[in-house]
C-alpha positions in Angstrom: -54.7 14.0 31.1 -52.2 12.3 33.7 -53.0 8.7 33.5 -53.0 8.9 29.9 -49.3 10.6 30.1 -48.0 7.9 32.6 -49.1 4.9 30.1 -47.6 6.3 26.9 -43.9 6.8 29.5 -44.5 3.0 30.0 -43.6 2.0 26.6 -40.5 4.1 27.1 -39.7 2.7 30.6 -40.2 -1.0 29.6 -38.0 -0.3 26.5 -35.5 1.4 28.7 -35.8 -1.9 31.4 -35.4 -4.0 28.6 -32.0 -2.6 27.3 -30.6 -3.1 30.4 -31.1 -6.1 31.1 -30.3 -7.0 27.6 -26.8 -5.1 27.8 -26.0 -6.3 31.4 -26.6 -9.9 30.1 -29.4 -10.9 32.3 -31.3 -13.8 31.5 -35.5 -12.9 31.9 -38.6 -14.7 31.6 -40.5 -12.0 29.6 -40.1 -9.0 28.0 -40.7 -5.6 30.8 -43.8 -4.4 29.1 -45.2 -8.5 30.0 -44.5 -8.7 33.9 -46.6 -7.1 37.1 -44.7 -5.0 39.1 -45.3 -4.5 42.9 -44.3 -2.6 45.0 -41.7 -3.3 47.5 -42.7 -3.4 51.2 -40.5 -2.3 53.2 
């Protein structure tokens, strides 16, 4: 059930990222949902 819930929440997270980027006037190649995110190595 947790995986299903995370997949459901991803849609909302992608929409929020797109909204923030638009508000900040950032130019991006594709919407958040079409990008692959990689964890940053520290």
